[in-house]
C-alpha positions as CSV (number, residue, x, y, z in Angstrom):
1,M,31.4,-0.6,29.2
2,T,34.7,1.1,29.2
3,G,37.9,0.2,27.3
4,D,39.5,-0.7,30.6
5,E,36.7,-3.1,31.5
6,F,37.0,-4.6,28.0
7,R,40.7,-5.1,28.4
8,V,40.2,-6.9,31.7
9,L,37.6,-9.2,30.1
10,A,39.9,-10.0,27.1
11,L,43.0,-10.6,29.2
12,G,40.8,-12.8,31.5
13,L,40.6,-15.4,28.8
14,S,43.0,-18.2,29.1
15,D,46.4,-17.5,27.4
16,A,45.2,-14.2,25.9
17,I,47.9,-11.6,25.5
18,E,47.9,-7.8,24.6
19,L,50.1,-6.4,22.0
20,P,50.1,-3.1,19.9
21,H,48.4,-3.3,16.5
22,F,49.0,-0.1,14.5
23,D,47.1,2.6,16.4
24,R,45.1,0.1,18.5
25,T,45.7,-2.5,21.1
26,S,45.2,-6.1,20.0
27,F,44.3,-9.2,22.0
28,R,45.6,-12.5,20.7
29,I,45.6,-16.2,21.3
30,R,48.4,-18.2,19.7
31,N,49.4,-15.0,17.8
32,K,45.9,-14.7,16.2
33,I,44.0,-11.5,16.8
34,F,40.6,-12.1,18.2
35,A,39.9,-8.4,19.1
36,T,41.3,-4.9,19.0
37,L,40.5,-1.9,21.0
38,A,40.6,1.8,20.1
39,Q,40.6,3.1,23.6
40,D,40.1,6.7,22.8
41,Q,37.0,5.9,20.6
42,G,35.5,3.4,23.0
43,L,35.4,1.0,20.0
44,A,36.2,-2.7,19.9
45,C,36.7,-4.8,16.8
46,L,35.9,-8.5,17.2
47,M,37.0,-11.1,14.7
48,L,33.9,-13.2,14.5
49,K,32.8,-16.0,12.2
50,P,30.4,-14.4,9.6
51,E,27.4,-16.5,10.9
52,D,28.2,-15.2,14.5
53,Q,28.5,-11.7,13.1
54,D,25.0,-11.8,11.7
55,V,23.6,-12.8,15.2
56,F,25.4,-10.2,17.1
57,V,24.6,-7.4,14.7
58,A,20.9,-8.3,14.9
59,M,21.0,-8.4,18.6
60,G,23.2,-5.2,19.0
61,K,21.1,-2.7,17.1
62,D,23.2,0.3,16.2
63,A,25.9,-0.5,18.6
64,V,27.2,-3.5,16.8
65,Y,28.0,-3.4,13.0
66,P,30.3,-5.0,10.4
67,V,33.5,-3.2,9.6
68,P,32.6,-1.5,6.3
69,N,35.3,-3.2,4.1
70,K,36.6,-6.6,3.1
71,W,37.4,-7.4,6.7
72,G,33.8,-6.9,7.6
73,E,32.6,-9.3,5.0
74,K,34.9,-11.9,6.7
75,G,33.4,-11.3,10.2
76,A,35.3,-8.2,11.6
77,T,32.7,-6.5,13.8
78,Y,32.7,-3.2,15.5
79,M,31.1,-2.8,18.9
80,D,30.5,0.7,20.5
81,L,31.4,-0.2,24.0
82,K,29.5,2.8,25.5
83,S,26.2,1.8,24.0
84,A,26.5,-2.0,23.5
85,D,24.8,-4.2,26.1
86,P,27.7,-5.5,28.4
87,G,26.4,-9.0,28.3
88,L,26.4,-8.9,24.5
89,V,29.9,-7.6,24.5
90,V,31.0,-10.5,26.7
91,D,29.2,-13.1,24.6
92,A,30.8,-11.7,21.4
93,L,34.2,-11.5,22.9
94,Q,34.0,-15.2,24.0
95,A,32.8,-16.1,20.5
96,A,35.7,-14.3,18.9
97,Y,38.2,-15.8,21.2
98,A,36.8,-19.4,20.7
99,G,37.0,-18.9,16.9
100,K,40.7,-18.2,17.1
101,K,41.5,-20.6,19.9
102,G,40.4,-23.4,17.5
Protein backbone atom coordinates (compact mmCIF):
# COMPACT_ATOMS: atom_id res chain seq x y z
CA MET A 1 0.00 0.00 0.00
CA THR A 2 1.23 3.50 -0.74
CA GLY A 3 0.95 6.56 1.45
CA ASP A 4 -1.51 8.04 -1.02
CA GLU A 5 -3.71 4.95 -0.77
CA PHE A 6 -3.57 5.14 3.03
CA ARG A 7 -4.57 8.83 2.88
CA VAL A 8 -7.60 8.02 0.71
CA LEU A 9 -8.69 5.32 3.16
CA ALA A 10 -8.23 7.56 6.22
CA LEU A 11 -10.10 10.48 4.67
CA GLY A 12 -12.84 8.13 3.53
CA LEU A 13 -13.85 7.62 7.16
CA SER A 14 -16.79 9.79 8.21
CA ASP A 15 -15.78 13.28 9.43
CA ALA A 16 -12.04 12.49 9.24
CA ILE A 17 -9.78 15.44 8.51
CA GLU A 18 -6.11 15.82 7.63
CA LEU A 19 -3.81 18.25 9.45
CA PRO A 20 -0.04 18.60 9.86
CA HIS A 21 1.52 17.03 12.94
CA PHE A 22 5.20 17.94 13.32
CA ASP A 23 6.95 16.29 10.34
CA ARG A 24 3.99 14.01 9.58
CA THR A 25 0.43 14.19 8.41
CA SER A 26 -2.25 13.44 10.98
CA PHE A 27 -5.76 12.14 10.50
CA ARG A 28 -8.26 13.20 13.12
CA ILE A 29 -11.82 12.81 14.26
CA ARG A 30 -13.16 15.46 16.65
CA ASN A 31 -9.60 16.83 16.92
CA LYS A 32 -8.31 13.46 18.18
CA ILE A 33 -5.53 11.85 16.19
CA PHE A 34 -6.30 8.30 15.13
CA ALA A 35 -3.40 7.95 12.66
CA THR A 36 -0.33 9.68 11.32
CA LEU A 37 1.55 9.18 8.09
CA ALA A 38 5.25 9.62 7.34
CA GLN A 39 4.80 9.65 3.57
CA ASP A 40 8.50 9.57 2.69
CA GLN A 41 9.07 6.50 4.90
CA GLY A 42 5.89 4.65 3.94
CA LEU A 43 5.13 4.41 7.64
CA ALA A 44 1.77 4.87 9.33
CA CYS A 45 1.23 5.14 13.07
CA LEU A 46 -2.17 4.07 14.36
CA MET A 47 -3.49 4.96 17.79
CA LEU A 48 -4.96 1.63 18.86
CA LYS A 49 -6.25 0.31 22.15
CA PRO A 50 -3.49 -1.84 23.71
CA GLU A 51 -5.59 -5.00 23.35
CA ASP A 52 -6.14 -4.21 19.64
CA GLN A 53 -2.44 -3.52 19.26
CA ASP A 54 -1.63 -7.02 20.52
CA VAL A 55 -3.88 -8.59 17.89
CA PHE A 56 -2.60 -6.53 14.96
CA VAL A 57 1.06 -7.00 15.94
CA ALA A 58 0.54 -10.77 16.12
CA MET A 59 -1.15 -10.79 12.70
CA GLY A 60 1.25 -8.34 11.07
CA LYS A 61 4.53 -10.15 11.65
CA ASP A 62 7.47 -7.75 11.15
CA ALA A 63 5.37 -5.14 9.30
CA VAL A 64 3.40 -4.11 12.41
CA TYR A 65 5.03 -3.24 15.73
CA PRO A 66 4.53 -1.04 18.79
CA VAL A 67 6.16 2.39 18.78
CA PRO A 68 9.28 1.83 20.96
CA ASN A 69 8.42 4.31 23.73
CA LYS A 70 5.68 5.22 26.23
CA TRP A 71 3.25 5.92 23.35
CA GLY A 72 3.75 2.35 22.19
CA GLU A 73 2.79 1.08 25.63
CA LYS A 74 -0.47 3.02 25.26
CA GLY A 75 -1.26 1.47 21.86
CA ALA A 76 0.63 3.59 19.30
CA THR A 77 1.47 1.12 16.54
CA TYR A 78 3.67 1.45 13.47
CA MET A 79 2.68 -0.16 10.19
CA ASP A 80 5.11 -0.48 7.31
CA LEU A 81 2.70 0.22 4.48
CA LYS A 82 4.91 -1.38 1.84
CA SER A 83 4.97 -4.78 3.51
CA ALA A 84 1.82 -4.94 5.67
CA ASP A 85 -1.14 -6.83 4.28
CA PRO A 86 -3.55 -4.22 2.84
CA GLY A 87 -6.57 -5.84 4.49
CA LEU A 88 -4.80 -5.70 7.86
CA VAL A 89 -4.03 -2.01 7.33
CA VAL A 90 -7.70 -1.31 6.58
CA ASP A 91 -8.86 -3.24 9.65
CA ALA A 92 -6.35 -1.52 11.93
CA LEU A 93 -7.20 1.90 10.54
CA GLN A 94 -10.90 1.30 11.20
CA ALA A 95 -10.10 0.11 14.75
CA ALA A 96 -8.03 3.24 15.45
CA TYR A 97 -10.76 5.46 14.05
CA ALA A 98 -13.48 3.71 16.07
CA GLY A 99 -11.41 4.08 19.24
CA LYS A 100 -11.24 7.86 18.83
CA LYS A 101 -14.74 8.36 17.45
CA GLY A 102 -16.08 7.08 20.75
